[in-house]
VMD Tcl script that builds the backbone (N, CA, C; Angstrom):
set m [mol new atoms 549]
animate dup $m
set s [atomselect $m all]
$s set {name element resname resid chain x y z} {
  {N N UNK 1 A 148.459 -29.454 44.065}
  {CA C UNK 1 A 147.206 -29.997 44.504}
  {C C UNK 1 A 146.154 -29.590 43.479}
  {N N UNK 2 A 145.336 -30.524 43.085}
  {CA C UNK 2 A 144.353 -30.257 42.047}
  {C C UNK 2 A 143.173 -29.462 42.619}
  {N N UNK 3 A 142.461 -28.827 41.734}
  {CA C UNK 3 A 141.298 -28.019 42.128}
  {C C UNK 3 A 140.222 -28.877 42.795}
  {N N UNK 4 A 140.001 -30.068 42.374}
  {CA C UNK 4 A 138.968 -30.928 42.974}
  {C C UNK 4 A 139.339 -31.324 44.397}
  {N N UNK 5 A 140.629 -31.552 44.682}
  {CA C UNK 5 A 141.079 -31.880 46.038}
  {C C UNK 5 A 140.918 -30.660 46.933}
  {N N UNK 6 A 141.290 -29.474 46.415}
  {CA C UNK 6 A 141.133 -28.239 47.190}
  {C C UNK 6 A 139.658 -28.001 47.526}
  {N N UNK 7 A 138.796 -28.206 46.560}
  {CA C UNK 7 A 137.358 -28.025 46.779}
  {C C UNK 7 A 136.832 -29.022 47.805}
  {N N UNK 8 A 137.290 -30.269 47.702}
  {CA C UNK 8 A 136.876 -31.297 48.650}
  {C C UNK 8 A 137.343 -30.953 50.061}
  {N N UNK 9 A 138.586 -30.503 50.217}
  {CA C UNK 9 A 139.104 -30.110 51.535}
  {C C UNK 9 A 138.347 -28.896 52.079}
  {N N UNK 10 A 138.039 -27.955 51.213}
  {CA C UNK 10 A 137.290 -26.770 51.643}
  {C C UNK 10 A 135.902 -27.166 52.135}
  {N N UNK 11 A 135.206 -28.033 51.405}
  {CA C UNK 11 A 133.886 -28.506 51.817}
  {C C UNK 11 A 133.947 -29.276 53.132}
  {N N UNK 12 A 134.997 -30.089 53.289}
  {CA C UNK 12 A 135.175 -30.851 54.533}
  {C C UNK 12 A 135.386 -29.894 55.711}
  {N N UNK 13 A 136.186 -28.861 55.533}
  {CA C UNK 13 A 136.414 -27.860 56.594}
  {C C UNK 13 A 135.126 -27.121 56.920}
  {N N UNK 14 A 134.333 -26.819 55.902}
  {CA C UNK 14 A 133.058 -26.142 56.122}
  {C C UNK 14 A 132.100 -27.011 56.931}
  {N N UNK 15 A 132.001 -28.276 56.606}
  {CA C UNK 15 A 131.123 -29.207 57.327}
  {C C UNK 15 A 131.583 -29.358 58.774}
  {N N UNK 16 A 132.893 -29.482 58.993}
  {CA C UNK 16 A 133.435 -29.600 60.351}
  {C C UNK 16 A 133.134 -28.324 61.136}
  {N N UNK 17 A 133.270 -27.175 60.530}
  {CA C UNK 17 A 132.974 -25.905 61.200}
  {C C UNK 17 A 131.514 -25.786 61.596}
  {N N UNK 18 A 130.634 -26.177 60.692}
  {CA C UNK 18 A 129.197 -26.120 60.990}
  {C C UNK 18 A 128.848 -27.098 62.105}
  {N N UNK 19 A 129.387 -28.308 62.035}
  {CA C UNK 19 A 129.115 -29.313 63.079}
  {C C UNK 19 A 129.638 -28.839 64.430}
  {N N UNK 20 A 130.812 -28.227 64.428}
  {CA C UNK 20 A 131.390 -27.714 65.671}
  {C C UNK 20 A 130.528 -26.610 66.272}
  {N N UNK 21 A 130.027 -25.733 65.449}
  {CA C UNK 21 A 129.154 -24.649 65.909}
  {C C UNK 21 A 127.870 -25.210 66.501}
  {N N UNK 22 A 127.282 -26.168 65.845}
  {CA C UNK 22 A 126.045 -26.788 66.358}
  {C C UNK 22 A 126.294 -27.456 67.697}
  {N N UNK 23 A 127.420 -28.151 67.824}
  {CA C UNK 23 A 127.738 -28.816 69.090}
  {C C UNK 23 A 127.941 -27.792 70.207}
  {N N UNK 24 A 128.582 -26.664 69.905}
  {CA C UNK 24 A 128.796 -25.632 70.913}
  {C C UNK 24 A 127.480 -25.000 71.349}
  {N N UNK 25 A 126.591 -24.748 70.407}
  {CA C UNK 25 A 125.290 -24.177 70.758}
  {C C UNK 25 A 124.484 -25.133 71.621}
  {N N UNK 26 A 124.513 -26.396 71.270}
  {CA C UNK 26 A 123.785 -27.391 72.062}
  {C C UNK 26 A 124.393 -27.516 73.454}
  {N N UNK 27 A 125.706 -27.477 73.536}
  {CA C UNK 27 A 126.393 -27.593 74.817}
  {C C UNK 27 A 126.123 -26.383 75.704}
  {N N UNK 28 A 125.916 -25.211 75.115}
  {CA C UNK 28 A 125.671 -23.994 75.891}
  {C C UNK 28 A 124.366 -24.077 76.667}
  {N N UNK 29 A 123.450 -24.888 76.212}
  {CA C UNK 29 A 122.183 -25.042 76.920}
  {C C UNK 29 A 122.310 -25.937 78.142}
  {N N UNK 30 A 123.413 -26.650 78.272}
  {CA C UNK 30 A 123.570 -27.604 79.368}
  {C C UNK 30 A 124.623 -27.199 80.383}
  {N N UNK 31 A 125.542 -26.302 80.023}
  {CA C UNK 31 A 126.651 -25.955 80.910}
  {C C UNK 31 A 126.829 -24.455 80.974}
  {N N UNK 32 A 127.422 -24.011 82.071}
  {CA C UNK 32 A 127.760 -22.596 82.211}
  {C C UNK 32 A 128.913 -22.271 81.267}
  {N N UNK 33 A 128.846 -21.146 80.589}
  {CA C UNK 33 A 129.942 -20.784 79.690}
  {C C UNK 33 A 131.264 -20.665 80.445}
  {N N UNK 34 A 132.341 -21.026 79.795}
  {CA C UNK 34 A 133.675 -20.962 80.378}
  {C C UNK 34 A 134.071 -19.520 80.642}
  {N N UNK 35 A 134.548 -19.264 81.862}
  {CA C UNK 35 A 135.121 -17.971 82.182}
  {C C UNK 35 A 134.131 -16.867 82.467}
  {N N UNK 36 A 132.857 -17.166 82.592}
  {CA C UNK 36 A 131.901 -16.100 82.862}
  {C C UNK 36 A 130.611 -16.635 83.426}
  {N N UNK 37 A 129.780 -15.718 83.849}
  {CA C UNK 37 A 128.529 -16.117 84.485}
  {C C UNK 37 A 127.484 -16.507 83.452}
  {N N UNK 38 A 127.223 -15.681 82.469}
  {CA C UNK 38 A 126.244 -16.009 81.427}
  {C C UNK 38 A 124.865 -16.270 81.982}
  {N N UNK 39 A 123.879 -16.371 81.106}
  {CA C UNK 39 A 122.517 -16.625 81.564}
  {C C UNK 39 A 121.892 -17.825 80.895}
  {N N UNK 40 A 122.681 -18.815 80.541}
  {CA C UNK 40 A 122.112 -20.000 79.937}
  {C C UNK 40 A 121.838 -21.085 80.967}
  {N N UNK 41 A 122.291 -20.913 82.208}
  {CA C UNK 41 A 122.025 -21.932 83.219}
  {C C UNK 41 A 120.642 -21.740 83.825}
  {N N UNK 42 A 120.130 -22.775 84.423}
  {CA C UNK 42 A 118.793 -22.761 85.006}
  {C C UNK 42 A 118.840 -22.161 86.403}
  {N N UNK 43 A 118.011 -21.170 86.667}
  {CA C UNK 43 A 117.926 -20.573 87.997}
  {C C UNK 43 A 117.133 -21.438 88.953}
  {N N UNK 44 A 116.387 -22.378 88.431}
  {CA C UNK 44 A 115.542 -23.200 89.281}
  {C C UNK 44 A 114.196 -22.536 89.493}
  {N N UNK 45 A 113.293 -23.259 90.051}
  {CA C UNK 45 A 111.926 -22.759 90.210}
  {C C UNK 45 A 111.806 -21.677 91.276}
  {N N UNK 46 A 112.805 -21.505 92.129}
  {CA C UNK 46 A 112.722 -20.508 93.200}
  {C C UNK 46 A 112.634 -19.087 92.649}
  {N N UNK 47 A 113.151 -18.850 91.441}
  {CA C UNK 47 A 113.146 -17.512 90.875}
  {C C UNK 47 A 112.082 -17.318 89.802}
  {N N UNK 48 A 111.243 -18.296 89.609}
  {CA C UNK 48 A 110.177 -18.199 88.613}
  {C C UNK 48 A 108.937 -17.583 89.258}
  {N N UNK 49 A 108.263 -16.678 88.546}
  {CA C UNK 49 A 107.011 -16.152 89.090}
  {C C UNK 49 A 106.026 -17.301 89.337}
  {N N UNK 50 A 105.383 -17.273 90.508}
  {CA C UNK 50 A 104.432 -18.326 90.865}
  {C C UNK 50 A 103.078 -17.707 91.119}
  {N N UNK 51 A 102.055 -18.421 90.720}
  {CA C UNK 51 A 100.688 -17.981 90.965}
  {C C UNK 51 A 100.439 -17.929 92.468}
  {N N UNK 52 A 99.836 -16.841 92.930}
  {CA C UNK 52 A 99.550 -16.697 94.351}
  {C C UNK 52 A 98.353 -17.539 94.791}
  {N N UNK 53 A 97.397 -17.719 93.886}
  {CA C UNK 53 A 96.139 -18.364 94.259}
  {C C UNK 53 A 95.827 -19.531 93.336}
  {N N UNK 54 A 94.976 -20.422 93.812}
  {CA C UNK 54 A 94.561 -21.561 92.984}
  {C C UNK 54 A 93.034 -21.600 92.897}
  {N N UNK 55 A 92.445 -20.501 92.469}
  {CA C UNK 55 A 91.008 -20.423 92.261}
  {C C UNK 55 A 90.749 -19.725 90.934}
  {N N UNK 56 A 89.544 -19.899 90.448}
  {CA C UNK 56 A 89.151 -19.288 89.178}
  {C C UNK 56 A 88.094 -18.216 89.434}
  {N N UNK 57 A 87.983 -17.218 88.568}
  {CA C UNK 57 A 87.034 -16.115 88.780}
  {C C UNK 57 A 85.588 -16.582 88.974}
  {N N UNK 58 A 85.210 -17.700 88.352}
  {CA C UNK 58 A 83.840 -18.195 88.476}
  {C C UNK 58 A 83.509 -18.624 89.913}
  {N N UNK 59 A 84.519 -18.929 90.709}
  {CA C UNK 59 A 84.311 -19.337 92.095}
  {C C UNK 59 A 84.036 -18.142 93.014}
  {N N UNK 60 A 84.400 -16.960 92.585}
  {CA C UNK 60 A 84.264 -15.764 93.416}
  {C C UNK 60 A 82.813 -15.292 93.442}
  {N N UNK 61 A 82.345 -14.956 94.654}
  {CA C UNK 61 A 80.990 -14.428 94.811}
  {C C UNK 61 A 80.964 -13.106 95.569}
  {N N UNK 62 A 82.098 -12.711 96.100}
  {CA C UNK 62 A 82.165 -11.450 96.841}
  {C C UNK 62 A 83.579 -10.898 96.714}
  {N N UNK 63 A 83.667 -9.591 96.505}
  {CA C UNK 63 A 84.941 -8.886 96.415}
  {C C UNK 63 A 84.876 -7.688 97.335}
  {N N UNK 64 A 85.881 -7.551 98.191}
  {CA C UNK 64 A 85.953 -6.440 99.137}
  {C C UNK 64 A 87.318 -5.765 98.973}
  {N N UNK 65 A 87.288 -4.453 98.779}
  {CA C UNK 65 A 88.498 -3.645 98.673}
  {C C UNK 65 A 88.444 -2.591 99.771}
  {N N UNK 66 A 89.519 -2.450 100.532}
  {CA C UNK 66 A 89.558 -1.474 101.624}
  {C C UNK 66 A 90.877 -0.704 101.538}
  {N N UNK 67 A 90.774 0.625 101.508}
  {CA C UNK 67 A 91.977 1.457 101.436}
  {C C UNK 67 A 92.521 1.721 102.839}
  {N N UNK 68 A 93.713 2.277 102.894}
  {CA C UNK 68 A 94.330 2.651 104.173}
  {C C UNK 68 A 93.447 3.651 104.925}
  {N N UNK 69 A 92.726 4.499 104.168}
  {CA C UNK 69 A 91.842 5.502 104.761}
  {C C UNK 69 A 90.470 4.915 105.104}
  {N N UNK 70 A 90.331 3.608 105.047}
  {CA C UNK 70 A 89.083 2.878 105.333}
  {C C UNK 70 A 87.957 3.150 104.333}
  {N N UNK 71 A 88.304 3.569 103.112}
  {CA C UNK 71 A 87.305 3.609 102.050}
  {C C UNK 71 A 87.075 2.149 101.676}
  {N N UNK 72 A 85.815 1.760 101.632}
  {CA C UNK 72 A 85.475 0.347 101.442}
  {C C UNK 72 A 84.549 0.192 100.240}
  {N N UNK 73 A 84.925 -0.687 99.322}
  {CA C UNK 73 A 84.087 -1.033 98.181}
  {C C UNK 73 A 83.770 -2.520 98.287}
  {N N UNK 74 A 82.485 -2.843 98.143}
  {CA C UNK 74 A 82.072 -4.244 98.216}
  {C C UNK 74 A 81.194 -4.581 97.022}
  {N N UNK 75 A 81.427 -5.760 96.480}
  {CA C UNK 75 A 80.669 -6.254 95.336}
  {C C UNK 75 A 80.239 -7.681 95.621}
  {N N UNK 76 A 79.085 -8.071 95.084}
  {CA C UNK 76 A 78.686 -9.472 95.154}
  {C C UNK 76 A 78.110 -9.891 93.802}
  {N N UNK 77 A 78.203 -11.172 93.549}
  {CA C UNK 77 A 77.759 -11.716 92.266}
  {C C UNK 77 A 76.274 -12.058 92.338}
  {N N UNK 78 A 75.551 -11.631 91.316}
  {CA C UNK 78 A 74.154 -12.020 91.124}
  {C C UNK 78 A 74.063 -12.603 89.729}
  {N N UNK 79 A 74.118 -13.917 89.641}
  {CA C UNK 79 A 74.143 -14.570 88.336}
  {C C UNK 79 A 75.462 -14.302 87.656}
  {N N UNK 80 A 75.404 -13.680 86.487}
  {CA C UNK 80 A 76.621 -13.362 85.741}
  {C C UNK 80 A 77.072 -11.923 85.922}
  {N N UNK 81 A 76.364 -11.160 86.748}
  {CA C UNK 81 A 76.730 -9.749 86.928}
  {C C UNK 81 A 77.210 -9.504 88.354}
  {N N UNK 82 A 77.958 -8.429 88.489}
  {CA C UNK 82 A 78.463 -8.013 89.792}
  {C C UNK 82 A 77.719 -6.759 90.217}
  {N N UNK 83 A 77.269 -6.745 91.452}
  {CA C UNK 83 A 76.506 -5.630 91.994}
  {C C UNK 83 A 77.324 -4.976 93.101}
  {N N UNK 84 A 77.411 -3.655 93.037}
  {CA C UNK 84 A 78.116 -2.899 94.056}
  {C C UNK 84 A 77.229 -2.749 95.281}
  {N N UNK 85 A 77.808 -3.041 96.436}
  {CA C UNK 85 A 77.067 -2.893 97.692}
  {C C UNK 85 A 77.370 -1.568 98.373}
  {N N UNK 86 A 78.659 -1.259 98.520}
  {CA C UNK 86 A 79.068 -0.072 99.258}
  {C C UNK 86 A 80.146 0.653 98.501}
  {N N UNK 87 A 80.091 1.887 98.316}
  {CA C UNK 87 A 78.925 2.691 97.994}
  {C C UNK 87 A 78.682 2.588 96.493}
  {N N UNK 88 A 77.469 2.356 96.049}
  {CA C UNK 88 A 77.189 2.110 94.636}
  {C C UNK 88 A 77.543 3.260 93.703}
  {N N UNK 89 A 77.463 4.503 94.155}
  {CA C UNK 89 A 77.752 5.636 93.271}
  {C C UNK 89 A 79.216 5.650 92.833}
  {N N UNK 90 A 80.115 5.287 93.715}
  {CA C UNK 90 A 81.542 5.325 93.400}
  {C C UNK 90 A 81.947 4.156 92.506}
  {N N UNK 91 A 81.282 3.028 92.643}
  {CA C UNK 91 A 81.748 1.798 92.015}
  {C C UNK 91 A 81.225 1.555 90.611}
  {N N UNK 92 A 80.455 2.465 90.045}
  {CA C UNK 92 A 79.880 2.226 88.726}
  {C C UNK 92 A 80.935 2.030 87.641}
  {N N UNK 93 A 82.065 2.691 87.720}
  {CA C UNK 93 A 83.101 2.588 86.695}
  {C C UNK 93 A 84.016 1.376 86.900}
  {N N UNK 94 A 83.921 0.713 88.021}
  {CA C UNK 94 A 84.799 -0.414 88.335}
  {C C UNK 94 A 84.171 -1.713 87.826}
  {N N UNK 95 A 84.907 -2.456 87.028}
  {CA C UNK 95 A 84.432 -3.720 86.471}
  {C C UNK 95 A 84.970 -4.867 87.328}
  {N N UNK 96 A 84.166 -5.336 88.274}
  {CA C UNK 96 A 84.599 -6.367 89.210}
  {C C UNK 96 A 84.977 -7.661 88.503}
  {N N UNK 97 A 84.224 -8.051 87.475}
  {CA C UNK 97 A 84.526 -9.299 86.768}
  {C C UNK 97 A 85.892 -9.237 86.090}
  {N N UNK 98 A 86.178 -8.155 85.398}
  {CA C UNK 98 A 87.493 -8.008 84.750}
  {C C UNK 98 A 88.608 -7.989 85.784}
  {N N UNK 99 A 88.351 -7.301 86.894}
  {CA C UNK 99 A 89.366 -7.241 87.938}
  {C C UNK 99 A 89.657 -8.632 88.498}
  {N N UNK 100 A 88.615 -9.408 88.755}
  {CA C UNK 100 A 88.810 -10.749 89.297}
  {C C UNK 100 A 89.500 -11.677 88.306}
  {N N UNK 101 A 89.218 -11.503 87.029}
  {CA C UNK 101 A 89.900 -12.319 86.022}
  {C C UNK 101 A 91.405 -12.053 86.044}
  {N N UNK 102 A 91.790 -10.795 86.188}
  {CA C UNK 102 A 93.203 -10.442 86.287}
  {C C UNK 102 A 93.779 -10.878 87.633}
  {N N UNK 103 A 93.075 -10.564 88.707}
  {CA C UNK 103 A 93.564 -10.822 90.057}
  {C C UNK 103 A 93.732 -12.311 90.332}
  {N N UNK 104 A 92.869 -13.153 89.786}
  {CA C UNK 104 A 92.971 -14.599 90.029}
  {C C UNK 104 A 94.250 -15.182 89.436}
  {N N UNK 105 A 94.866 -14.469 88.508}
  {CA C UNK 105 A 96.099 -14.933 87.878}
  {C C UNK 105 A 97.348 -14.272 88.471}
  {N N UNK 106 A 97.181 -13.532 89.572}
  {CA C UNK 106 A 98.300 -12.798 90.176}
  {C C UNK 106 A 99.471 -13.736 90.463}
  {N N UNK 107 A 100.645 -13.232 90.163}
  {CA C UNK 107 A 101.865 -14.011 90.365}
  {C C UNK 107 A 102.833 -13.258 91.269}
  {N N UNK 108 A 103.520 -14.024 92.068}
  {CA C UNK 108 A 104.554 -13.475 92.928}
  {C C UNK 108 A 105.871 -13.500 92.163}
  {N N UNK 109 A 106.481 -12.328 92.000}
  {CA C UNK 109 A 107.787 -12.270 91.347}
  {C C UNK 109 A 108.881 -12.766 92.281}
  {N N UNK 110 A 108.626 -12.603 93.586}
  {CA C UNK 110 A 109.647 -12.985 94.560}
  {C C UNK 110 A 109.025 -13.058 95.946}
  {N N UNK 111 A 109.505 -13.967 96.770}
  {CA C UNK 111 A 109.089 -14.023 98.168}
  {C C UNK 111 A 110.250 -13.512 99.006}
  {N N UNK 112 A 109.927 -12.682 99.998}
  {CA C UNK 112 A 110.950 -12.064 100.832}
  {C C UNK 112 A 110.838 -12.641 102.235}
  {N N UNK 113 A 111.945 -13.090 102.756}
  {CA C UNK 113 A 111.981 -13.571 104.139}
  {C C UNK 113 A 111.944 -12.355 105.060}
  {N N UNK 114 A 111.015 -12.356 105.988}
  {CA C UNK 114 A 110.876 -11.226 106.903}
  {C C UNK 114 A 110.189 -11.700 108.172}
  {N N UNK 115 A 110.192 -10.859 109.176}
  {CA C UNK 115 A 109.440 -11.171 110.384}
  {C C UNK 115 A 108.413 -10.074 110.625}
  {N N UNK 116 A 107.500 -10.314 111.531}
  {CA C UNK 116 A 106.387 -9.390 111.769}
  {C C UNK 116 A 106.857 -7.985 112.147}
  {N N UNK 117 A 108.001 -7.874 112.798}
  {CA C UNK 117 A 108.467 -6.555 113.236}
  {C C UNK 117 A 108.924 -5.670 112.077}
  {N N UNK 118 A 109.221 -6.238 110.915}
  {CA C UNK 118 A 109.699 -5.421 109.800}
  {C C UNK 118 A 108.633 -5.164 108.742}
  {N N UNK 119 A 107.419 -5.660 108.936}
  {CA C UNK 119 A 106.377 -5.491 107.926}
  {C C UNK 119 A 105.988 -4.033 107.707}
  {N N UNK 120 A 106.080 -3.204 108.749}
  {CA C UNK 120 A 105.706 -1.797 108.578}
  {C C UNK 120 A 106.646 -1.083 107.613}
  {N N UNK 121 A 107.903 -1.519 107.514}
  {CA C UNK 121 A 108.842 -0.874 106.584}
  {C C UNK 121 A 108.477 -1.158 105.120}
  {N N UNK 122 A 107.648 -2.174 104.867}
  {CA C UNK 122 A 107.197 -2.482 103.515}
  {C C UNK 122 A 105.817 -1.889 103.228}
  {N N UNK 123 A 105.250 -1.195 104.199}
  {CA C UNK 123 A 103.964 -0.535 104.012}
  {C C UNK 123 A 102.759 -1.455 104.122}
  {N N UNK 124 A 102.947 -2.622 104.701}
  {CA C UNK 124 A 101.828 -3.553 104.828}
  {C C UNK 124 A 101.230 -3.574 106.230}
  {N N UNK 125 A 101.771 -2.771 107.143}
  {CA C UNK 125 A 101.188 -2.672 108.477}
  {C C UNK 125 A 101.182 -1.220 108.899}
  {N N UNK 126 A 100.144 -0.450 108.709}
  {CA C UNK 126 A 98.887 -0.856 108.070}
  {C C UNK 126 A 99.038 -0.865 106.551}
  {N N UNK 127 A 98.259 -1.704 105.875}
  {CA C UNK 127 A 98.380 -1.799 104.417}
  {C C UNK 127 A 97.757 -0.608 103.702}
  {N N UNK 128 A 98.223 -0.359 102.491}
  {CA C UNK 128 A 97.635 0.684 101.652}
  {C C UNK 128 A 96.331 0.192 101.026}
  {N N UNK 129 A 96.217 -1.130 100.890}
  {CA C UNK 129 A 95.030 -1.743 100.289}
  {C C UNK 129 A 94.861 -3.143 100.853}
  {N N UNK 130 A 93.633 -3.478 101.194}
  {CA C UNK 130 A 93.291 -4.855 101.560}
  {C C UNK 130 A 92.356 -5.389 100.489}
  {N N UNK 131 A 92.598 -6.626 100.071}
  {CA C UNK 131 A 91.744 -7.274 99.081}
  {C C UNK 131 A 91.296 -8.603 99.666}
  {N N UNK 132 A 89.983 -8.844 99.589}
  {CA C UNK 132 A 89.433 -10.131 100.032}
  {C C UNK 132 A 88.446 -10.606 98.970}
  {N N UNK 133 A 88.606 -11.851 98.567}
  {CA C UNK 133 A 87.704 -12.497 97.621}
  {C C UNK 133 A 87.129 -13.706 98.330}
  {N N UNK 134 A 85.789 -13.815 98.310}
  {CA C UNK 134 A 85.126 -14.916 99.004}
  {C C UNK 134 A 84.342 -15.779 98.021}
  {N N UNK 135 A 84.205 -17.043 98.383}
  {CA C UNK 135 A 83.382 -17.940 97.580}
  {C C UNK 135 A 81.926 -17.828 98.017}
  {N N UNK 136 A 81.065 -18.665 97.479}
  {CA C UNK 136 A 79.631 -18.593 97.762}
  {C C UNK 136 A 79.310 -18.814 99.235}
  {N N UNK 137 A 80.137 -19.600 99.922}
  {CA C UNK 137 A 79.926 -19.871 101.340}
  {C C UNK 137 A 80.564 -18.859 102.268}
  {N N UNK 138 A 81.216 -17.835 101.726}
  {CA C UNK 138 A 81.845 -16.807 102.556}
  {C C UNK 138 A 83.278 -17.128 102.951}
  {N N UNK 139 A 83.831 -18.230 102.453}
  {CA C UNK 139 A 85.225 -18.585 102.749}
  {C C UNK 139 A 86.155 -17.767 101.855}
  {N N UNK 140 A 87.291 -17.398 102.407}
  {CA C UNK 140 A 88.262 -16.581 101.659}
  {C C UNK 140 A 88.955 -17.408 100.588}
  {N N UNK 141 A 88.825 -16.970 99.348}
  {CA C UNK 141 A 89.614 -17.531 98.252}
  {C C UNK 141 A 90.958 -16.813 98.185}
  {N N UNK 142 A 90.944 -15.530 98.527}
  {CA C UNK 142 A 92.154 -14.719 98.539}
  {C C UNK 142 A 91.991 -13.629 99.579}
  {N N UNK 143 A 93.045 -13.421 100.315}
  {CA C UNK 143 A 93.075 -12.334 101.281}
  {C C UNK 143 A 94.517 -11.861 101.364}
  {N N UNK 144 A 94.700 -10.570 101.084}
  {CA C UNK 144 A 96.054 -10.050 101.132}
  {C C UNK 144 A 96.053 -8.583 101.489}
  {N N UNK 145 A 97.244 -8.120 101.886}
  {CA C UNK 145 A 97.461 -6.736 102.275}
  {C C UNK 145 A 98.564 -6.178 101.382}
  {N N UNK 146 A 98.259 -5.074 100.715}
  {CA C UNK 146 A 99.172 -4.487 99.740}
  {C C UNK 146 A 99.877 -3.297 100.364}
  {N N UNK 147 A 101.184 -3.279 100.225}
  {CA C UNK 147 A 101.980 -2.203 100.797}
  {C C UNK 147 A 102.570 -1.275 99.759}
  {N N UNK 148 A 103.749 -0.749 100.084}
  {CA C UNK 148 A 104.446 0.221 99.233}
  {C C UNK 148 A 104.849 -0.382 97.895}
  {N N UNK 149 A 105.114 0.521 96.965}
  {CA C UNK 149 A 105.709 0.113 95.694}
  {C C UNK 149 A 107.170 -0.246 95.924}
  {N N UNK 150 A 107.669 -1.146 95.100}
  {CA C UNK 150 A 109.084 -1.497 95.161}
  {C C UNK 150 A 109.901 -0.324 94.618}
  {N N UNK 151 A 111.193 -0.259 94.907}
  {CA C UNK 151 A 112.005 0.871 94.439}
  {C C UNK 151 A 111.956 1.096 92.931}
  {N N UNK 152 A 111.797 0.028 92.133}
  {CA C UNK 152 A 111.734 0.213 90.683}
  {C C UNK 152 A 110.360 0.673 90.212}
  {N N UNK 153 A 109.358 0.660 91.109}
  {CA C UNK 153 A 108.019 1.139 90.788}
  {C C UNK 153 A 107.130 0.136 90.078}
  {N N UNK 154 A 107.672 -0.998 89.688}
  {CA C UNK 154 A 106.893 -1.977 88.935}
  {C C UNK 154 A 106.143 -2.963 89.828}
  {N N UNK 155 A 106.566 -3.105 91.053}
  {CA C UNK 155 A 105.950 -4.082 91.948}
  {C C UNK 155 A 105.415 -3.448 93.202}
  {N N UNK 156 A 104.753 -4.264 93.999}
  {CA C UNK 156 A 104.274 -3.857 95.317}
  {C C UNK 156 A 104.604 -4.968 96.297}
  {N N UNK 157 A 104.852 -4.543 97.531}
  {CA C UNK 157 A 105.038 -5.524 98.599}
  {C C UNK 157 A 103.656 -5.989 99.030}
  {N N UNK 158 A 103.473 -7.300 99.093}
  {CA C UNK 158 A 102.173 -7.879 99.390}
  {C C UNK 158 A 102.342 -8.934 100.475}
  {N N UNK 159 A 101.535 -8.807 101.516}
  {CA C UNK 159 A 101.568 -9.757 102.628}
  {C C UNK 159 A 100.351 -10.661 102.546}
  {N N UNK 160 A 100.583 -11.957 102.590}
  {CA C UNK 160 A 99.498 -12.940 102.618}
  {C C UNK 160 A 99.384 -13.473 104.035}
  {N N UNK 161 A 98.362 -13.021 104.795}
  {CA C UNK 161 A 98.224 -13.459 106.181}
  {C C UNK 161 A 98.106 -14.979 106.329}
  {N N UNK 162 A 97.469 -15.641 105.372}
  {CA C UNK 162 A 97.291 -17.093 105.473}
  {C C UNK 162 A 98.618 -17.841 105.404}
  {N N UNK 163 A 99.607 -17.265 104.745}
  {CA C UNK 163 A 100.921 -17.897 104.626}
  {C C UNK 163 A 101.967 -17.228 105.516}
  {N N UNK 164 A 101.606 -16.092 106.100}
  {CA C UNK 164 A 102.563 -15.275 106.847}
  {C C UNK 164 A 103.802 -15.019 105.985}
  {N N UNK 165 A 103.545 -14.664 104.710}
  {CA C UNK 165 A 104.627 -14.475 103.751}
  {C C UNK 165 A 104.499 -13.124 103.054}
  {N N UNK 166 A 105.646 -12.515 102.763}
  {CA C UNK 166 A 105.724 -11.255 102.049}
  {C C UNK 166 A 106.213 -11.544 100.626}
  {N N UNK 167 A 105.504 -11.005 99.651}
  {CA C UNK 167 A 105.827 -11.237 98.245}
  {C C UNK 167 A 105.970 -9.902 97.528}
  {N N UNK 168 A 106.618 -9.943 96.369}
  {CA C UNK 168 A 106.602 -8.819 95.440}
  {C C UNK 168 A 105.707 -9.251 94.290}
  {N N UNK 169 A 104.663 -8.443 94.048}
  {CA C UNK 169 A 103.669 -8.729 93.017}
  {C C UNK 169 A 103.619 -7.509 92.096}
  {N N UNK 170 A 103.483 -7.711 90.789}
  {CA C UNK 170 A 103.422 -6.563 89.878}
  {C C UNK 170 A 102.313 -5.571 90.262}
  {N N UNK 171 A 102.630 -4.291 90.178}
  {CA C UNK 171 A 101.699 -3.228 90.555}
  {C C UNK 171 A 100.405 -3.263 89.747}
  {N N UNK 172 A 100.477 -3.654 88.473}
  {CA C UNK 172 A 99.274 -3.620 87.634}
  {C C UNK 172 A 98.156 -4.490 88.206}
  {N N UNK 173 A 98.485 -5.462 89.047}
  {CA C UNK 173 A 97.466 -6.306 89.666}
  {C C UNK 173 A 96.528 -5.499 90.572}
  {N N UNK 174 A 96.987 -4.359 91.040}
  {CA C UNK 174 A 96.216 -3.579 92.009}
  {C C UNK 174 A 95.834 -2.192 91.512}
  {N N UNK 175 A 96.323 -1.802 90.353}
  {CA C UNK 175 A 96.116 -0.437 89.851}
  {C C UNK 175 A 94.638 -0.073 89.771}
  {N N UNK 176 A 93.802 -0.924 89.214}
  {CA C UNK 176 A 92.367 -0.626 89.078}
  {C C UNK 176 A 91.694 -0.516 90.436}
  {N N UNK 177 A 92.095 -1.330 91.389}
  {CA C UNK 177 A 91.525 -1.247 92.744}
  {C C UNK 177 A 91.885 0.086 93.387}
  {N N UNK 178 A 93.148 0.513 93.271}
  {CA C UNK 178 A 93.554 1.807 93.819}
  {C C UNK 178 A 92.771 2.939 93.159}
  {N N UNK 179 A 92.610 2.876 91.839}
  {CA C UNK 179 A 91.867 3.914 91.127}
  {C C UNK 179 A 90.410 3.979 91.614}
  {N N UNK 180 A 89.782 2.839 91.795}
  {CA C UNK 180 A 88.383 2.810 92.246}
  {C C UNK 180 A 88.245 3.374 93.649}
  {N N UNK 181 A 89.199 3.103 94.506}
  {CA C UNK 181 A 89.140 3.590 95.887}
  {C C UNK 181 A 89.432 5.079 95.995}
  {N N UNK 182 A 90.098 5.647 94.999}
  {CA C UNK 182 A 90.420 7.077 95.028}
  {C C UNK 182 A 89.309 7.950 94.485}
  {N N UNK 183 A 88.270 7.379 93.873}
  {CA C UNK 183 A 87.182 8.175 93.288}
  {C C UNK 183 A 86.376 8.867 94.355}
}
mol reanalyze $m
mol bondsrecalc $m
mol representation Tube
mol addrep $m
């Protein structure tokens, strides 16, 4: 066999190998891998983090934080600034606008099926923290009850009374509120 034929066959094998690899990679995005679970399949929207609320920080005119010990912090909007109502000495370090910008984007990592009798086991009856955000007319944009941390420490159990639903929400969504209430 001549050198040019060998080179041609080698190039043909290389092209077939590359094409085969590309086809396998493309196919992996559409099907479960053979013989194993793998993570290329779609979990569906049920396992995707979902936004808890559909409001923007500019709509908020009042923020109320209440701890399990009934420590209460209240803020209201005056133009572009937030003013602490109760008690003003404690709330000077708390930035209500920054908190609302973060809180308005809160996402549920997971919703847990539960009934009212088991809510106390998640620490939401009574809650460790209550958060209420109101619009200019006093209507609730957000109202929730925050319970215990999840076993991994990254989330918190959160009950939304308006939906009668229990969610797992990342702890960082509430960290600043807890810090302000502990001062």
